[in-house]
PDB file of N, CA, C and O in Angstrom:
ATOM      1  N   MET A   1     109.935 149.227 242.623  1.00  0.00           N
ATOM      2  CA  MET A   1     110.115 150.609 242.839  1.00  0.00           C
ATOM      3  C   MET A   1     111.073 151.162 241.988  1.00  0.00           C
ATOM      4  O   MET A   1     111.822 150.185 241.975  1.00  0.00           O
ATOM      5  N   VAL A   2     111.680 152.052 241.199  1.00  0.00           N
ATOM      6  CA  VAL A   2     112.550 152.777 240.363  1.00  0.00           C
ATOM      7  C   VAL A   2     112.996 153.597 241.497  1.00  0.00           C
ATOM      8  O   VAL A   2     112.269 154.158 242.316  1.00  0.00           O
ATOM      9  N   ASP A   3     114.459 153.602 241.440  1.00  0.00           N
ATOM     10  CA  ASP A   3     114.950 154.501 241.831  1.00  0.00           C
ATOM     11  C   ASP A   3     115.587 155.866 241.324  1.00  0.00           C
ATOM     12  O   ASP A   3     116.248 155.890 240.285  1.00  0.00           O
ATOM     13  N   VAL A   4     115.376 156.941 242.053  1.00  0.00           N
ATOM     14  CA  VAL A   4     115.321 158.369 241.071  1.00  0.00           C
ATOM     15  C   VAL A   4     116.541 159.006 240.943  1.00  0.00           C
ATOM     16  O   VAL A   4     116.556 160.166 240.530  1.00  0.00           O
ATOM     17  N   GLY A   5     117.988 158.201 241.346  1.00  0.00           N
ATOM     18  CA  GLY A   5     119.243 158.256 241.023  1.00  0.00           C
ATOM     19  C   GLY A   5     119.198 157.968 239.534  1.00  0.00           C
ATOM     20  O   GLY A   5     119.376 158.897 238.747  1.00  0.00           O
ATOM     21  N   ASP A   6     118.909 156.410 238.987  1.00  0.00           N
ATOM     22  CA  ASP A   6     118.819 155.434 237.709  1.00  0.00           C
ATOM     23  C   ASP A   6     118.030 156.650 236.830  1.00  0.00           C
ATOM     24  O   ASP A   6     118.485 157.113 235.784  1.00  0.00           O
ATOM     25  N   GLU A   7     116.730 157.086 237.472  1.00  0.00           N
ATOM     26  CA  GLU A   7     115.701 157.970 236.173  1.00  0.00           C
ATOM     27  C   GLU A   7     116.535 158.734 235.876  1.00  0.00           C
ATOM     28  O   GLU A   7     117.132 158.502 234.825  1.00  0.00           O
ATOM     29  N   GLN A   8     116.961 160.098 236.771  1.00  0.00           N
ATOM     30  CA  GLN A   8     117.815 160.931 236.409  1.00  0.00           C
ATOM     31  C   GLN A   8     119.311 160.668 235.534  1.00  0.00           C
ATOM     32  O   GLN A   8     119.838 161.384 234.682  1.00  0.00           O
ATOM     33  N   LYS A   9     119.686 159.554 236.022  1.00  0.00           N
ATOM     34  CA  LYS A   9     120.695 159.307 235.084  1.00  0.00           C
ATOM     35  C   LYS A   9     120.534 158.614 233.640  1.00  0.00           C
ATOM     36  O   LYS A   9     121.376 158.388 232.771  1.00  0.00           O
ATOM     37  N   HIS A  10     119.282 158.383 233.690  1.00  0.00           N
ATOM     38  CA  HIS A  10     118.647 157.792 232.437  1.00  0.00           C
ATOM     39  C   HIS A  10     118.356 158.914 231.443  1.00  0.00           C
ATOM     40  O   HIS A  10     118.566 158.893 230.230  1.00  0.00           O
ATOM     41  N   GLN A  11     117.789 159.979 232.241  1.00  0.00           N
ATOM     42  CA  GLN A  11     117.561 161.464 231.107  1.00  0.00           C
ATOM     43  C   GLN A  11     118.208 161.953 231.057  1.00  0.00           C
ATOM     44  O   GLN A  11     118.113 162.862 230.232  1.00  0.00           O
ATOM     45  N   GLU A  12     119.580 161.849 231.921  1.00  0.00           N
ATOM     46  CA  GLU A  12     120.806 162.395 231.101  1.00  0.00           C
ATOM     47  C   GLU A  12     121.663 161.719 230.070  1.00  0.00           C
ATOM     48  O   GLU A  12     122.477 162.301 229.353  1.00  0.00           O
ATOM     49  N   GLU A  13     121.454 160.691 230.068  1.00  0.00           N
ATOM     50  CA  GLU A  13     121.978 159.715 228.935  1.00  0.00           C
ATOM     51  C   GLU A  13     121.577 160.036 227.895  1.00  0.00           C
ATOM     52  O   GLU A  13     122.416 160.143 227.001  1.00  0.00           O
ATOM     53  N   GLU A  14     120.078 160.336 227.564  1.00  0.00           N
ATOM     54  CA  GLU A  14     119.064 160.885 226.749  1.00  0.00           C
ATOM     55  C   GLU A  14     119.652 162.489 226.026  1.00  0.00           C
ATOM     56  O   GLU A  14     119.779 162.959 224.895  1.00  0.00           O
ATOM     57  N   ASP A  15     119.870 162.883 227.290  1.00  0.00           N
ATOM     58  CA  ASP A  15     119.888 164.362 226.944  1.00  0.00           C
ATOM     59  C   ASP A  15     121.216 164.512 226.276  1.00  0.00           C
ATOM     60  O   ASP A  15     121.226 165.200 225.255  1.00  0.00           O
ATOM     61  N   VAL A  16     122.726 163.800 226.823  1.00  0.00           N
ATOM     62  CA  VAL A  16     123.973 163.856 225.808  1.00  0.00           C
ATOM     63  C   VAL A  16     123.605 163.047 224.637  1.00  0.00           C
ATOM     64  O   VAL A  16     124.229 163.459 223.659  1.00  0.00           O
ATOM     65  N   GLY A  17     122.883 162.120 224.369  1.00  0.00           N
ATOM     66  CA  GLY A  17     122.406 161.781 223.078  1.00  0.00           C
ATOM     67  C   GLY A  17     121.822 162.831 221.853  1.00  0.00           C
ATOM     68  O   GLY A  17     122.109 162.979 220.666  1.00  0.00           O
ATOM     69  N   ARG A  18     121.201 163.241 222.447  1.00  0.00           N
ATOM     70  CA  ARG A  18     120.620 164.292 222.044  1.00  0.00           C
ATOM     71  C   ARG A  18     121.391 165.379 221.437  1.00  0.00           C
ATOM     72  O   ARG A  18     121.346 165.592 220.226  1.00  0.00           O
ATOM     73  N   ARG A  19     122.111 166.084 222.264  1.00  0.00           N
ATOM     74  CA  ARG A  19     122.877 167.250 221.684  1.00  0.00           C
ATOM     75  C   ARG A  19     124.022 166.747 221.651  1.00  0.00           C
ATOM     76  O   ARG A  19     124.894 167.612 221.561  1.00  0.00           O
ATOM     77  N   GLY A  20     124.595 165.160 221.702  1.00  0.00           N
ATOM     78  CA  GLY A  20     125.835 165.207 221.380  1.00  0.00           C
ATOM     79  C   GLY A  20     126.605 165.259 220.363  1.00  0.00           C
ATOM     80  O   GLY A  20     127.835 165.232 220.323  1.00  0.00           O
ATOM     81  N   LYS A  21     125.731 165.346 219.408  1.00  0.00           N
ATOM     82  CA  LYS A  21     126.024 165.143 217.843  1.00  0.00           C
ATOM     83  C   LYS A  21     125.914 166.460 217.408  1.00  0.00           C
ATOM     84  O   LYS A  21     124.836 167.042 217.533  1.00  0.00           O
ATOM     85  N   HIS A  22     127.097 167.135 216.804  1.00  0.00           N
ATOM     86  CA  HIS A  22     126.660 168.455 215.823  1.00  0.00           C
ATOM     87  C   HIS A  22     127.574 168.551 215.045  1.00  0.00           C
ATOM     88  O   HIS A  22     128.536 167.784 215.029  1.00  0.00           O
ATOM     89  N   HIS A  23     127.380 169.669 214.157  1.00  0.00           N
ATOM     90  CA  HIS A  23     127.691 169.545 212.451  1.00  0.00           C
ATOM     91  C   HIS A  23     128.929 170.789 213.277  1.00  0.00           C
ATOM     92  O   HIS A  23     128.623 171.663 214.088  1.00  0.00           O
ATOM     93  N   PHE A  24     130.042 170.541 212.846  1.00  0.00           N
ATOM     94  CA  PHE A  24     130.831 171.562 212.723  1.00  0.00           C
ATOM     95  C   PHE A  24     131.735 171.897 211.477  1.00  0.00           C
ATOM     96  O   PHE A  24     132.159 171.055 210.686  1.00  0.00           O
ATOM     97  N   VAL A  25     131.973 173.300 211.420  1.00  0.00           N
ATOM     98  CA  VAL A  25     131.724 173.706 210.245  1.00  0.00           C
ATOM     99  C   VAL A  25     133.434 174.525 210.562  1.00  0.00           C
ATOM    100  O   VAL A  25     133.521 175.591 211.170  1.00  0.00           O
ATOM    101  N   LEU A  26     134.638 173.776 210.019  1.00  0.00           N
ATOM    102  CA  LEU A  26     136.043 174.342 210.104  1.00  0.00           C
ATOM    103  C   LEU A  26     136.455 175.281 209.089  1.00  0.00           C
ATOM    104  O   LEU A  26     136.393 175.055 207.880  1.00  0.00           O
ATOM    105  N   VAL A  27     136.923 176.454 209.675  1.00  0.00           N
ATOM    106  CA  VAL A  27     137.611 177.336 208.588  1.00  0.00           C
ATOM    107  C   VAL A  27     138.978 177.833 208.966  1.00  0.00           C
ATOM    108  O   VAL A  27     139.056 178.495 210.001  1.00  0.00           O
ATOM    109  N   HIS A  28     140.000 177.617 208.309  1.00  0.00           N
ATOM    110  CA  HIS A  28     141.136 177.983 208.394  1.00  0.00           C
ATOM    111  C   HIS A  28     141.340 179.341 208.597  1.00  0.00           C
ATOM    112  O   HIS A  28     140.444 180.151 208.358  1.00  0.00           O
ATOM    113  N   GLY A  29     142.661 179.738 209.102  1.00  0.00           N
ATOM    114  CA  GLY A  29     143.596 180.884 208.703  1.00  0.00           C
ATOM    115  C   GLY A  29     144.320 181.173 207.277  1.00  0.00           C
ATOM    116  O   GLY A  29     144.331 180.780 206.111  1.00  0.00           O
ATOM    117  N   VAL A  30     144.785 181.910 207.956  1.00  0.00           N
ATOM    118  CA  VAL A  30     145.942 182.798 206.138  1.00  0.00           C
ATOM    119  C   VAL A  30     146.634 181.949 206.205  1.00  0.00           C
ATOM    120  O   VAL A  30     146.939 181.485 207.304  1.00  0.00           O
ATOM    121  N   GLY A  31     147.182 181.390 204.901  1.00  0.00           N
ATOM    122  CA  GLY A  31     148.003 180.882 204.233  1.00  0.00           C
ATOM    123  C   GLY A  31     147.860 179.274 204.746  1.00  0.00           C
ATOM    124  O   GLY A  31     148.787 178.500 204.986  1.00  0.00           O
ATOM    125  N   HIS A  32     146.612 179.053 204.825  1.00  0.00           N
ATOM    126  CA  HIS A  32     146.191 176.998 204.690  1.00  0.00           C
ATOM    127  C   HIS A  32     145.213 176.830 204.398  1.00  0.00           C
ATOM    128  O   HIS A  32     144.633 177.903 204.226  1.00  0.00           O
ATOM    129  N   GLY A  33     144.694 176.108 204.244  1.00  0.00           N
ATOM    130  CA  GLY A  33     143.432 175.274 203.504  1.00  0.00           C
ATOM    131  C   GLY A  33     142.572 174.634 204.296  1.00  0.00           C
ATOM    132  O   GLY A  33     142.804 174.538 205.501  1.00  0.00           O
ATOM    133  N   ALA A  34     141.486 174.119 203.744  1.00  0.00           N
ATOM    134  CA  ALA A  34     140.898 172.965 204.756  1.00  0.00           C
ATOM    135  C   ALA A  34     141.439 171.704 204.956  1.00  0.00           C
ATOM    136  O   ALA A  34     140.933 170.817 205.644  1.00  0.00           O
ATOM    137  N   TRP A  35     142.482 171.646 204.336  1.00  0.00           N
ATOM    138  CA  TRP A  35     143.621 170.336 204.358  1.00  0.00           C
ATOM    139  C   TRP A  35     143.450 170.262 205.986  1.00  0.00           C
ATOM    140  O   TRP A  35     142.947 169.491 206.803  1.00  0.00           O
ATOM    141  N   CYS A  36     144.271 171.705 205.990  1.00  0.00           N
ATOM    142  CA  CYS A  36     145.075 171.740 207.522  1.00  0.00           C
ATOM    143  C   CYS A  36     143.844 170.988 209.090  1.00  0.00           C
ATOM    144  O   CYS A  36     144.047 170.718 210.273  1.00  0.00           O
ATOM    145  N   TRP A  37     142.741 170.929 208.240  1.00  0.00           N
ATOM    146  CA  TRP A  37     141.957 169.862 209.601  1.00  0.00           C
ATOM    147  C   TRP A  37     141.675 168.508 209.477  1.00  0.00           C
ATOM    148  O   TRP A  37     140.697 167.897 209.908  1.00  0.00           O
ATOM    149  N   TYR A  38     142.975 167.949 208.616  1.00  0.00           N
ATOM    150  CA  TYR A  38     142.308 166.536 208.430  1.00  0.00           C
ATOM    151  C   TYR A  38     142.608 166.037 209.632  1.00  0.00           C
ATOM    152  O   TYR A  38     141.712 165.270 209.985  1.00  0.00           O
ATOM    153  N   LYS A  39     143.562 166.136 210.507  1.00  0.00           N
ATOM    154  CA  LYS A  39     143.379 165.460 211.907  1.00  0.00           C
ATOM    155  C   LYS A  39     141.486 165.651 213.150  1.00  0.00           C
ATOM    156  O   LYS A  39     140.723 164.816 213.636  1.00  0.00           O
ATOM    157  N   VAL A  40     141.520 166.844 213.147  1.00  0.00           N
ATOM    158  CA  VAL A  40     140.679 167.212 213.865  1.00  0.00           C
ATOM    159  C   VAL A  40     139.085 166.395 213.054  1.00  0.00           C
ATOM    160  O   VAL A  40     138.140 165.892 213.661  1.00  0.00           O
ATOM    161  N   ARG A  41     139.266 166.515 211.605  1.00  0.00           N
ATOM    162  CA  ARG A  41     138.414 166.549 211.419  1.00  0.00           C
ATOM    163  C   ARG A  41     137.570 164.663 211.571  1.00  0.00           C
ATOM    164  O   ARG A  41     136.433 164.290 211.861  1.00  0.00           O
ATOM    165  N   THR A  42     138.709 164.013 211.239  1.00  0.00           N
ATOM    166  CA  THR A  42     138.697 162.484 211.869  1.00  0.00           C
ATOM    167  C   THR A  42     138.111 162.206 212.580  1.00  0.00           C
ATOM    168  O   THR A  42     137.041 161.604 212.481  1.00  0.00           O
ATOM    169  N   LEU A  43     138.915 162.747 213.963  1.00  0.00           N
ATOM    170  CA  LEU A  43     138.305 162.556 215.129  1.00  0.00           C
ATOM    171  C   LEU A  43     137.202 162.804 215.559  1.00  0.00           C
ATOM    172  O   LEU A  43     136.571 161.996 216.240  1.00  0.00           O
ATOM    173  N   LEU A  44     136.767 163.983 215.234  1.00  0.00           N
ATOM    174  CA  LEU A  44     135.129 164.379 215.463  1.00  0.00           C
ATOM    175  C   LEU A  44     133.789 163.371 214.111  1.00  0.00           C
ATOM    176  O   LEU A  44     132.598 163.091 214.241  1.00  0.00           O
ATOM    177  N   GLN A  45     134.639 163.157 213.123  1.00  0.00           N
ATOM    178  CA  GLN A  45     133.798 162.171 212.313  1.00  0.00           C
ATOM    179  C   GLN A  45     133.650 160.742 213.048  1.00  0.00           C
ATOM    180  O   GLN A  45     132.672 160.028 212.827  1.00  0.00           O
ATOM    181  N   ALA A  46     134.703 160.359 213.956  1.00  0.00           N
ATOM    182  CA  ALA A  46     134.806 159.319 214.273  1.00  0.00           C
ATOM    183  C   ALA A  46     134.054 158.991 215.947  1.00  0.00           C
ATOM    184  O   ALA A  46     133.968 157.986 216.651  1.00  0.00           O
ATOM    185  N   ALA A  47     133.530 160.674 216.106  1.00  0.00           N
ATOM    186  CA  ALA A  47     133.167 160.426 217.111  1.00  0.00           C
ATOM    187  C   ALA A  47     131.397 160.514 216.855  1.00  0.00           C
ATOM    188  O   ALA A  47     130.530 160.662 217.716  1.00  0.00           O
ATOM    189  N   GLY A  48     131.318 160.442 216.121  1.00  0.00           N
ATOM    190  CA  GLY A  48     129.677 160.585 215.611  1.00  0.00           C
ATOM    191  C   GLY A  48     129.430 161.969 214.902  1.00  0.00           C
ATOM    192  O   GLY A  48     128.241 162.053 214.597  1.00  0.00           O
ATOM    193  N   HIS A  49     130.354 163.394 214.434  1.00  0.00           N
ATOM    194  CA  HIS A  49     129.969 164.510 214.461  1.00  0.00           C
ATOM    195  C   HIS A  49     129.739 164.787 212.947  1.00  0.00           C
ATOM    196  O   HIS A  49     130.507 164.162 212.215  1.00  0.00           O
ATOM    197  N   SER A  50     128.850 165.584 212.337  1.00  0.00           N
ATOM    198  CA  SER A  50     128.819 165.797 210.867  1.00  0.00           C
ATOM    199  C   SER A  50     130.400 167.028 210.865  1.00  0.00           C
ATOM    200  O   SER A  50     130.637 167.788 211.803  1.00  0.00           O
ATOM    201  N   VAL A  51     130.955 166.960 210.050  1.00  0.00           N
ATOM    202  CA  VAL A  51     132.144 167.907 210.077  1.00  0.00           C
ATOM    203  C   VAL A  51     132.030 168.475 208.296  1.00  0.00           C
ATOM    204  O   VAL A  51     131.782 167.625 207.441  1.00  0.00           O
ATOM    205  N   THR A  52     132.196 169.666 207.968  1.00  0.00           N
ATOM    206  CA  THR A  52     132.429 170.043 206.980  1.00  0.00           C
ATOM    207  C   THR A  52     133.712 171.065 207.091  1.00  0.00           C
ATOM    208  O   THR A  52     133.915 171.768 208.081  1.00  0.00           O
ATOM    209  N   CYS A  53     134.536 171.037 205.934  1.00  0.00           N
ATOM    210  CA  CYS A  53     135.695 171.945 205.984  1.00  0.00           C
ATOM    211  C   CYS A  53     136.007 172.915 204.946  1.00  0.00           C
ATOM    212  O   CYS A  53     136.702 172.494 204.021  1.00  0.00           O
ATOM    213  N   VAL A  54     135.591 174.261 204.912  1.00  0.00           N
ATOM    214  CA  VAL A  54     135.942 175.131 203.908  1.00  0.00           C
ATOM    215  C   VAL A  54     137.070 175.461 203.248  1.00  0.00           C
ATOM    216  O   VAL A  54     138.071 175.098 203.866  1.00  0.00           O
ATOM    217  N   ASP A  55     137.275 175.966 202.312  1.00  0.00           N
ATOM    218  CA  ASP A  55     138.335 176.680 201.414  1.00  0.00           C
ATOM    219  C   ASP A  55     137.819 177.838 201.064  1.00  0.00           C
ATOM    220  O   ASP A  55     136.905 178.042 200.264  1.00  0.00           O
ATOM    221  N   LEU A  56     138.458 178.627 201.715  1.00  0.00           N
ATOM    222  CA  LEU A  56     137.966 180.336 201.576  1.00  0.00           C
ATOM    223  C   LEU A  56     138.671 180.465 200.418  1.00  0.00           C
ATOM    224  O   LEU A  56     139.601 179.728 200.091  1.00  0.00           O
ATOM    225  N   SER A  57     138.099 181.716 199.565  1.00  0.00           N
ATOM    226  CA  SER A  57     139.111 182.228 198.186  1.00  0.00           C
ATOM    227  C   SER A  57     140.450 182.627 198.118  1.00  0.00           C
ATOM    228  O   SER A  57     140.992 183.618 198.608  1.00  0.00           O
ATOM    229  N   SER A  58     140.820 181.893 197.573  1.00  0.00           N
ATOM    230  CA  SER A  58     142.294 181.654 196.875  1.00  0.00           C
ATOM    231  C   SER A  58     143.216 180.980 197.840  1.00  0.00           C
ATOM    232  O   SER A  58     144.406 181.293 197.887  1.00  0.00           O
ATOM    233  N   ALA A  59     142.731 180.124 198.557  1.00  0.00           N
ATOM    234  CA  ALA A  59     142.949 179.037 199.850  1.00  0.00           C
ATOM    235  C   ALA A  59     142.827 177.588 199.566  1.00  0.00           C
ATOM    236  O   ALA A  59     141.820 177.365 198.895  1.00  0.00           O
ATOM    237  N   GLY A  60     143.330 176.813 199.776  1.00  0.00           N
ATOM    238  CA  GLY A  60     143.378 175.035 199.617  1.00  0.00           C
ATOM    239  C   GLY A  60     143.803 175.172 197.895  1.00  0.00           C
ATOM    240  O   GLY A  60     144.781 175.616 197.293  1.00  0.00           O
ATOM    241  N   ILE A  61     142.300 174.436 197.428  1.00  0.00           N
ATOM    242  CA  ILE A  61     142.343 174.047 196.232  1.00  0.00           C
ATOM    243  C   ILE A  61     141.135 175.223 195.332  1.00  0.00           C
ATOM    244  O   ILE A  61     140.824 175.140 194.144  1.00  0.00           O
ATOM    245  N   ASP A  62     140.607 176.334 196.410  1.00  0.00           N
ATOM    246  CA  ASP A  62     140.161 177.682 195.406  1.00  0.00           C
ATOM    247  C   ASP A  62     141.066 178.404 194.240  1.00  0.00           C
ATOM    248  O   ASP A  62     142.064 179.078 194.496  1.00  0.00           O
ATOM    249  N   PRO A  63     140.572 178.163 192.951  1.00  0.00           N
ATOM    250  CA  PRO A  63     141.368 178.399 192.270  1.00  0.00           C
ATOM    251  C   PRO A  63     141.996 180.428 192.201  1.00  0.00           C
ATOM    252  O   PRO A  63     142.822 180.996 191.487  1.00  0.00           O
ATOM    253  N   SER A  64     141.192 180.861 193.189  1.00  0.00           N
ATOM    254  CA  SER A  64     140.804 181.756 192.834  1.00  0.00           C
ATOM    255  C   SER A  64     142.315 183.111 193.114  1.00  0.00           C
ATOM    256  O   SER A  64     143.353 182.799 193.697  1.00  0.00           O
ATOM    257  N   ASP A  65     142.162 183.908 192.792  1.00  0.00           N
ATOM    258  CA  ASP A  65     143.519 185.033 192.840  1.00  0.00           C
ATOM    259  C   ASP A  65     143.786 186.124 193.874  1.00  0.00           C
ATOM    260  O   ASP A  65     143.368 187.268 194.056  1.00  0.00           O
ATOM    261  N   ALA A  66     144.697 185.265 194.508  1.00  0.00           N
ATOM    262  CA  ALA A  66     144.532 186.082 195.972  1.00  0.00           C
ATOM    263  C   ALA A  66     144.211 187.988 195.894  1.00  0.00           C
ATOM    264  O   ALA A  66     143.424 188.768 196.431  1.00  0.00           O
ATOM    265  N   ASN A  67     145.633 188.100 194.641  1.00  0.00           N
ATOM    266  CA  ASN A  67     145.230 189.344 194.463  1.00  0.00           C
ATOM    267  C   ASN A  67     144.396 190.229 193.545  1.00  0.00           C
ATOM    268  O   ASN A  67     144.733 191.261 192.964  1.00  0.00           O
ATOM    269  N   ALA A  68     143.084 189.508 193.550  1.00  0.00           N
ATOM    270  CA  ALA A  68     141.927 190.031 192.883  1.00  0.00           C
ATOM    271  C   ALA A  68     140.851 190.327 193.887  1.00  0.00           C
ATOM    272  O   ALA A  68     139.824 190.954 193.628  1.00  0.00           O
ATOM    273  N   LEU A  69     141.268 189.672 195.403  1.00  0.00           N
ATOM    274  CA  LEU A  69     140.617 190.042 196.468  1.00  0.00           C
ATOM    275  C   LEU A  69     140.570 190.986 196.863  1.00  0.00           C
ATOM    276  O   LEU A  69     141.496 191.177 197.650  1.00  0.00           O
ATOM    277  N   SER A  70     139.554 192.277 196.683  1.00  0.00           N
ATOM    278  CA  SER A  70     139.415 193.505 197.758  1.00  0.00           C
ATOM    279  C   SER A  70     138.987 193.337 199.005  1.00  0.00           C
ATOM    280  O   SER A  70     139.313 194.317 199.675  1.00  0.00           O
ATOM    281  N   SER A  71     138.449 192.601 199.576  1.00  0.00           N
ATOM    282  CA  SER A  71     137.291 192.664 200.652  1.00  0.00           C
ATOM    283  C   SER A  71     137.381 191.126 201.124  1.00  0.00           C
ATOM    284  O   SER A  71     137.484 190.104 200.446  1.00  0.00           O
ATOM    285  N   PHE A  72     137.281 191.368 202.962  1.00  0.00           N
ATOM    286  CA  PHE A  72     137.017 190.311 203.537  1.00  0.00           C
ATOM    287  C   PHE A  72     135.652 189.717 202.841  1.00  0.00           C
ATOM    288  O   PHE A  72     135.720 188.487 202.845  1.00  0.00           O
ATOM    289  N   ASP A  73     134.485 190.173 202.268  1.00  0.00           N
ATOM    290  CA  ASP A  73     133.594 189.353 201.954  1.00  0.00           C
ATOM    291  C   ASP A  73     133.827 188.854 200.589  1.00  0.00           C
ATOM    292  O   ASP A  73     133.010 188.091 200.074  1.00  0.00           O
ATOM    293  N   ALA A  74     134.755 189.187 200.047  1.00  0.00           N
ATOM    294  CA  ALA A  74     135.058 188.441 198.828  1.00  0.00           C
ATOM    295  C   ALA A  74     135.937 187.458 199.255  1.00  0.00           C
ATOM    296  O   ALA A  74     135.704 186.432 198.617  1.00  0.00           O
ATOM    297  N   TYR A  75     136.958 187.287 200.146  1.00  0.00           N
ATOM    298  CA  TYR A  75     137.200 186.111 200.814  1.00  0.00           C
ATOM    299  C   TYR A  75     136.688 185.338 201.570  1.00  0.00           C
ATOM    300  O   TYR A  75     137.278 184.314 201.913  1.00  0.00           O
ATOM    301  N   ASP A  76     135.513 185.641 201.988  1.00  0.00           N
ATOM    302  CA  ASP A  76     135.292 184.365 202.853  1.00  0.00           C
ATOM    303  C   ASP A  76     133.551 184.181 202.608  1.00  0.00           C
ATOM    304  O   ASP A  76     132.737 183.788 203.443  1.00  0.00           O
ATOM    305  N   GLN A  77     133.270 184.640 201.058  1.00  0.00           N
ATOM    306  CA  GLN A  77     132.672 184.433 199.967  1.00  0.00           C
ATOM    307  C   GLN A  77     131.685 182.494 199.916  1.00  0.00           C
ATOM    308  O   GLN A  77     130.575 182.000 199.718  1.00  0.00           O
ATOM    309  N   PRO A  78     132.862 182.176 200.197  1.00  0.00           N
ATOM    310  CA  PRO A  78     133.244 180.541 200.052  1.00  0.00           C
ATOM    311  C   PRO A  78     131.758 179.986 201.043  1.00  0.00           C
ATOM    312  O   PRO A  78     130.660 179.471 200.833  1.00  0.00           O
ATOM    313  N   LEU A  79     132.768 180.596 202.465  1.00  0.00           N
ATOM    314  CA  LEU A  79     131.725 180.001 203.619  1.00  0.00           C
ATOM    315  C   LEU A  79     130.190 180.676 203.409  1.00  0.00           C
ATOM    316  O   LEU A  79     129.233 179.913 203.546  1.00  0.00           O
ATOM    317  N   ILE A  80     129.941 182.074 203.083  1.00  0.00           N
ATOM    318  CA  ILE A  80     128.614 182.630 203.279  1.00  0.00           C
ATOM    319  C   ILE A  80     127.689 181.586 201.999  1.00  0.00           C
ATOM    320  O   ILE A  80     126.825 180.748 202.257  1.00  0.00           O
ATOM    321  N   THR A  81     128.108 181.898 200.898  1.00  0.00           N
ATOM    322  CA  THR A  81     127.589 181.431 199.266  1.00  0.00           C
ATOM    323  C   THR A  81     127.172 180.256 199.548  1.00  0.00           C
ATOM    324  O   THR A  81     125.990 179.940 199.684  1.00  0.00           O
ATOM    325  N   HIS A  82     128.175 179.504 199.657  1.00  0.00           N
ATOM    326  CA  HIS A  82     128.336 178.020 199.466  1.00  0.00           C
ATOM    327  C   HIS A  82     127.447 177.180 200.515  1.00  0.00           C
ATOM    328  O   HIS A  82     126.680 176.238 200.316  1.00  0.00           O
ATOM    329  N   LEU A  83     127.773 177.772 201.570  1.00  0.00           N
ATOM    330  CA  LEU A  83     127.889 176.565 203.306  1.00  0.00           C
ATOM    331  C   LEU A  83     126.774 176.975 203.606  1.00  0.00           C
ATOM    332  O   LEU A  83     125.879 176.181 203.317  1.00  0.00           O
ATOM    333  N   LEU A  84     126.372 178.148 204.198  1.00  0.00           N
ATOM    334  CA  LEU A  84     125.196 178.614 205.150  1.00  0.00           C
ATOM    335  C   LEU A  84     124.350 178.732 204.468  1.00  0.00           C
ATOM    336  O   LEU A  84     123.290 178.332 204.951  1.00  0.00           O
ATOM    337  N   SER A  85     124.288 179.158 203.401  1.00  0.00           N
ATOM    338  CA  SER A  85     122.982 179.544 202.389  1.00  0.00           C
ATOM    339  C   SER A  85     122.384 177.640 201.743  1.00  0.00           C
ATOM    340  O   SER A  85     121.281 177.510 201.214  1.00  0.00           O
ATOM    341  N   ASN A  86     123.205 176.596 201.914  1.00  0.00           N
ATOM    342  CA  ASN A  86     122.648 175.587 201.736  1.00  0.00           C
ATOM    343  C   ASN A  86     122.358 174.696 203.292  1.00  0.00           C
ATOM    344  O   ASN A  86     121.970 173.529 203.228  1.00  0.00           O
ATOM    345  N   LEU A  87     122.498 175.109 204.125  1.00  0.00           N
ATOM    346  CA  LEU A  87     121.986 174.353 205.263  1.00  0.00           C
ATOM    347  C   LEU A  87     120.506 174.328 205.824  1.00  0.00           C
ATOM    348  O   LEU A  87     119.655 175.218 205.816  1.00  0.00           O
ATOM    349  N   PRO A  88     120.490 173.892 205.988  1.00  0.00           N
ATOM    350  CA  PRO A  88     118.712 173.901 206.479  1.00  0.00           C
ATOM    351  C   PRO A  88     118.782 174.646 207.732  1.00  0.00           C
ATOM    352  O   PRO A  88     119.761 174.808 208.461  1.00  0.00           O
ATOM    353  N   ALA A  89     117.180 175.221 207.913  1.00  0.00           N
ATOM    354  CA  ALA A  89     117.475 176.324 208.615  1.00  0.00           C
ATOM    355  C   ALA A  89     117.347 176.220 210.330  1.00  0.00           C
ATOM    356  O   ALA A  89     117.222 177.069 211.213  1.00  0.00           O
ATOM    357  N   ASP A  90     117.426 175.013 210.321  1.00  0.00           N
ATOM    358  CA  ASP A  90     117.039 174.606 212.188  1.00  0.00           C
ATOM    359  C   ASP A  90     118.784 174.092 212.226  1.00  0.00           C
ATOM    360  O   ASP A  90     119.022 173.116 212.937  1.00  0.00           O
ATOM    361  N   GLN A  91     120.067 174.800 211.410  1.00  0.00           N
ATOM    362  CA  GLN A  91     121.030 174.176 212.004  1.00  0.00           C
ATOM    363  C   GLN A  91     121.898 175.804 211.211  1.00  0.00           C
ATOM    364  O   GLN A  91     123.050 175.738 210.780  1.00  0.00           O
ATOM    365  N   LYS A  92     121.392 176.606 211.186  1.00  0.00           N
ATOM    366  CA  LYS A  92     121.869 178.421 210.601  1.00  0.00           C
ATOM    367  C   LYS A  92     121.967 178.462 212.243  1.00  0.00           C
ATOM    368  O   LYS A  92     122.289 179.503 212.817  1.00  0.00           O
TER     369      LYS A  92
END
């Protein structure tokens, strides 16, 4: 005879396994770059998650001139153009 509690626990463990691994996209604030997430990225990856850290325009290793950016759309272009456009449809 199967214990209903054991069966429910097994189902919950399977559900956690399926939804427990995520793809995190980490975006820095003003004056920083993708480098600022190095500790968080390491911890998330160690837990089995996928992690992408993005350098926005004129930040981190992005060579754009901050004085040439005239809008937020220009500032977040690396996030929209390079990252989100390349994600599979089921991950957007």
